[in-house]
Every structure is written in C-alpha cells, then in structure tokens.
C-alpha positions in Angstrom: 200.5 176.1 14.7 204.2 175.6 13.9 203.5 172.3 12.1 200.9 174.1 10.0 203.3 176.9 9.1 206.0 174.4 8.1 203.5 172.3 6.1 202.3 175.4 4.2 205.8 176.6 3.4 206.8 173.1 2.1 203.7 173.1 -0.1 204.5 176.4 -1.6 208.2 175.4 -2.1 207.0 172.3 -4.0 205.4 174.6 -6.5 208.0 177.4 -6.6 211.5 177.5 -5.3 211.0 181.1 -4.3 207.9 181.9 -2.3 206.3 185.3 -3.1 205.1 187.1 0.0 202.9 190.1 0.8 202.7 192.0 4.1 200.4 189.5 5.8 202.3 186.4 4.8 205.6 188.0 5.8 204.3 188.9 9.3 202.8 185.4 9.8 205.5 183.1 8.4 208.7 185.2 8.8 208.2 187.6 11.8 205.7 185.8 14.0 206.8 183.0 16.4 206.9 180.1 16.7 209.5 179.3 14.0 212.2 176.6 13.8 213.3 177.3 10.3 215.4 180.0 8.7 214.0 182.3 6.0 216.0 184.1 3.4 214.1 187.1 2.0 214.9 189.2 -1.1 213.4 192.6 -0.9 213.2 193.9 -4.5 211.2 196.0 -7.0 210.7 194.0 -10.1 207.8 195.9 -11.7 208.7 197.5 -15.0 207.7 200.9 -13.9 210.3 200.8 -11.2 213.1 200.5 -13.8 215.4 198.5 -11.5 217.7 196.6 -13.8 219.8 195.5 -10.9 216.8 193.9 -9.2 216.2 191.8 -12.3 219.8 190.7 -12.4 219.9 189.9 -8.7 216.6 188.0 -9.0 218.1 185.7 -11.7 221.0 184.8 -9.4 218.5 184.3 -6.5 216.4 182.0 -8.6 219.5 179.9 -9.5 220.4 179.6 -5.8 216.8 178.7 -4.8 216.5 176.1 -7.5 219.9 174.6 -6.5 218.6 174.2 -2.9 215.1 173.0 -3.9 216.3 170.2 -6.2 219.3 169.1 -4.1 219.4 165.9 -2.1 219.9 167.9 1.1 216.7 169.9 0.7 214.7 170.1 4.0 212.4 172.4 5.9 215.4 174.2 7.6 215.6 176.9 5.0 213.0 178.7 2.8 213.6 181.2 0.0 211.1 184.0 -0.2 210.7 187.3 -2.0 208.9 190.6 -1.1 208.3 193.0 -4.0 207.8 196.6 -3.1 204.5 196.8 -5.0 203.1 193.8 -3.1 204.6 194.6 0.4 205.3 198.3 0.7 204.2 198.1 4.4 207.1 195.6 5.0 209.6 198.0 3.5 208.3 200.8 5.8 208.2 198.5 8.8 211.9 197.6 8.3 212.9 201.2 7.4 214.2 199.9 4.1 214.8 202.4 1.3 216.9 200.5 -1.2 216.5 197.4 -3.4 217.6 194.7 -3.9 218.4 193.7 -0.3 218.9 190.2 1.1 218.1 189.4 4.7 218.3 186.2 6.8 215.7 185.7 9.5 217.0 183.1 12.0 214.8 180.5 13.7 215.1 182.3 17.0 215.6 186.0 17.9 215.9 189.0 15.7 218.2 189.4 12.7 221.6 190.8 13.5 223.8 193.1 11.4 225.5 190.1 9.8 222.1 188.8 8.7 221.9 191.5 6.0 223.9 190.6 3.0 226.6 193.1 2.0 225.6 193.4 -1.6 227.6 196.5 -2.5 230.9 195.0 -1.4 230.4 191.3 -2.4 228.0 191.4 -5.3 224.9 189.2 -5.7 226.4 186.1 -7.5 224.6 182.9 -6.4 227.9 181.5 -5.2 228.5 184.4 -2.9 225.0 184.2 -1.6 225.4 180.5 -0.9 228.6 181.1 1.1 226.9 183.8 3.1 224.0 181.4 3.8 226.4 178.7 4.9 227.9 181.1 7.4 224.5 182.1 8.8 222.7 178.8 8.8 225.2 175.9 8.4 223.2 174.9 5.3 225.6 174.3 2.4 224.2 174.7 -1.0 226.0 173.6 -4.2 225.1 176.0 -7.0 223.9 174.3 -10.2 223.6 176.6 -13.1 221.6 175.8 -16.2 223.8 175.1 -19.2 224.8 178.2 -21.1 226.2 177.6 -24.6 226.4 181.3 -25.6 230.2 181.4 -24.8 230.8 178.2 -26.8 228.8 179.5 -29.8 230.6 182.9 -29.7 234.0 181.2 -29.6 233.0 178.9 -32.5 231.8 181.9 -34.6 235.0 183.8 -33.8 237.2 180.9 -34.9 235.1 180.5 -38.0 235.4 184.2 -38.8 239.1 184.2 -38.3 239.6 181.0 -40.3 237.4 182.3 -43.1 239.3 185.6 -43.3 242.7 183.8 -43.4 241.4 181.5 -46.1 240.2 184.4 -48.3 243.4 186.2 -47.8 245.6 183.1 -48.1 247.6 184.6 -51.0 248.3 187.9 -49.1 249.0 187.5 -45.4 251.0 190.7 -44.9 248.3 192.1 -42.7 249.3 189.6 -40.0 252.6 191.5 -39.6 250.9 194.9 -39.2 252.3 196.4 -36.0 249.4 198.9 -35.7 246.8 196.2 -35.7 248.6 194.2 -33.0 249.2 197.3 -30.9 245.4 198.1 -31.0 244.6 194.6 -30.0 247.1 194.8 -27.1 245.7 198.1 -26.0 242.2 196.7 -25.9 243.3 193.9 -23.6 245.1 196.4 -21.3 242.1 198.7 -21.1 239.8 195.9 -20.2 242.1 194.6 -17.5 243.0 197.9 -15.9 239.3 199.0 -15.8 238.3 196.2 -13.5 236.6 193.7 -15.9 238.1 190.7 -14.1 236.8 192.1 -10.8 233.4 192.3 -12.3 233.6 188.8 -13.5 234.6 187.5 -10.1 232.3 189.6 -7.9 229.3 190.1 -10.2 228.4 193.7 -9.1 225.3 195.5 -10.3 225.6 197.7 -13.4 224.6 200.8 -11.5 222.6 201.9 -8.4 219.3 203.7 -8.5 218.1 205.6 -5.4 214.5 204.6 -4.8 213.7 207.8 -3.0 214.7 210.4 -5.7 215.3 208.1 -8.7 218.9 209.3 -9.1 221.2 206.7 -10.8 224.8 206.4 -9.5 227.4 205.0 -11.9 230.4 205.4 -9.6 230.5 203.5 -6.4 231.3 205.7 -3.4 233.7 203.2 -1.8 237.2 202.2 -2.8 236.3 198.6 -1.9 233.7 198.1 -4.6 232.6 199.3 -8.1 229.7 199.1 -10.5 230.0 197.6 -14.0 229.2 201.0 -15.5 232.1 202.4 -13.6 234.6 200.0 -15.2 233.2 201.1 -18.6 233.8 204.7 -17.8 237.3 204.1 -16.6 238.0 202.1 -19.8 236.9 205.1 -22.0 238.9 207.5 -19.9 242.1 205.5 -20.2 241.5 205.1 -24.0 241.0 208.9 -24.3 244.2 209.6 -22.3 246.1 207.1 -24.5 244.8 208.7 -27.6 246.1 212.1 -26.4 249.5 210.6 -25.8 249.6 209.1 -29.2 248.7 212.5 -30.8 251.4 214.2 -28.8 253.9 211.7 -30.0 252.7 212.1 -33.5 253.1 215.8 -33.3 256.6 215.6 -32.0 257.9 212.9 -34.4 256.2 213.7 -37.7 257.7 215.9 -40.4 254.5 217.4 -41.8 253.2 220.9 -41.9 254.1 222.9 -38.7 250.6 224.3 -38.4 249.0 220.9 -38.6 251.5 219.5 -36.1 250.6 222.3 -33.7 246.9 221.5 -34.0 247.6 217.8 -33.3 249.7 218.8 -30.3 247.0 221.0 -28.8 244.3 218.3 -29.4 246.5 215.7 -27.8 247.3 217.9 -24.8 243.6 218.8 -24.3 242.7 215.1 -24.3 245.3 214.2 -21.7 244.6 217.2 -19.4 240.8 217.0 -19.5 240.4 213.2 -19.2 243.2 212.7 -16.7 241.7 215.4 -14.5 238.3 213.5 -14.8 240.1 210.3 -13.8 241.6 211.9 -10.8 238.3 213.4 -9.7 236.8 209.8 -9.7 239.8 208.6 -7.7 239.3 211.4 -5.2 235.5 210.6 -4.8 236.3 206.9 -4.0 239.3 207.5 -1.7 237.8 209.9 0.7 240.4 212.1 2.5 243.2 211.2 0.2 245.3 214.4 -0.2 245.3 214.4 -4.0 244.8 217.5 -6.1 
C-alpha cells in the first residue's frame, strides 16, 4: 500500500510540480498511514470570486519553490508539494479548524504536525527562499531556489537611462536645471520616504500586500504586530510622512516669506493642520502596533 502511494505521488509529480488535492486525496495521501515521505501543503483560495490577491502572490512563490525541487538533481520521493484549494477541499479546512489562507503546513513522515510545522507567514513572508529555509529545518531537504529570468528590471533601467540621456541631449545648450535645488530636494525626499516607510523590509521579507479575513471579508492594511507589516502599510506610512513634511514646508514658508499677511496666515493654518492631523494619524498606527506602549 505504501509503495502504491509513493508511486502515485511520483507519477503526479512528473506531470506537475505541485499536486492538487481534494478532501479524499488529502486524507489518503497526507493524513492516512503508512507514510515514509514528507508532504508540504499550501492551503489557499485561488478562485476569482474569493478575491484573495495574497493567495495568488504566495502561489507564484510556491510554484517557483516546487519547480526548483522537481528539476533539481536531488529530487526524490522524500518530499512532495501539494495544494488544497478551499473550493475543492472545504472539508479539509473544517477538519483542521483553518479559517485563513494562504497557510503552509508540513506533514512529517511519522506523527502529527507540531506547532513549528505551520509556517509563520505573517512574520517571515512567503518568499520562496524563506520557504526553502523552513523546509530545510523541518525535513533536512535543502532546495536551491532557481527563478525564471526576469528582464523587467533591466529593461526599466535601460529605459530610464535612455530617457535621462535623451533629456540631457535635448537640453544640452541649457543645463541650468541640473543645479535646481528644489528638484534635488524633492528627489532626496522621495528616497527618504521610501526608506523610512519600510520598502527595504518589504523587498527582503516579501510580505503580502494586505490581509483579508475569510470569515467576514474584512481587509486589513495595517499589521497588528510590531514585528511585521503589509506592503499597503508601508505605502500608507509613506503618504503620512509626505503629508507631515508638506505641512512643515508650509509652516516654514509662512514664517519666512514676505508676502501678504492674510495669505501667510492661511498658509500657516493649512500647514499646522497637515502636521497635527497626519502626525496624530501616524501615532495612532504606532499605538495599534505597539500594544501597551504608554503613548498619547
């Protein structure tokens, strides 16, 4: 019986790197003994009506990892990649008391999954490299991730260089704009906003854009923990920092300009309103992430 199960799984793996499973297949090949192989299961909801964009992003990384394992020289019957979609295996979700997707679980060859066999997606993200590291810790199977070539970055850089080069060529007789302090200040601020909002953290960890509660459909854009964040959260922080900076610029303009007093007063009030409102909003986000922090 074990030999038949392994043979069937190997046959499916030869066709697809990720084996799709319904409730019956899951109970037979993943839950039921005997089993001398590990199974990695991605519980997800990929149907369009579910509107789970995070599921699609996580599935892309999962496919990259599964293909890296399937076409590596170390490929064997020790580990299989499977997927259970909610619309094909709702009974499995109910059996495991699972109410969120995507979720990654490892089912060891013997015994029941432990707490560490559930991947901490909210804290680590779902990048293929992070999943491979987690699998190595749970199974001693080391997978070297191979990604398909992506030339979008190279093309974008080439277009940018061409655009800048063309602009400099057209304006070759008048290059005074290069010495414009306002332009350089705006460029510097864009870099500062991007870095202070957590864009580098997103690039390293690969977190989901947002989280949708499958029970009530509510979408969360702010992560509830200080140890993680969503991509949407970094965009919100970027906009808040930009609004606060704009308020400070207006306050400075009102204080240093020599124009009409009434106009300066209006600029001052607008700048003060931007700083007070958006900085209060920023502090409320800080308080929601750092629970118990005595900040008012």
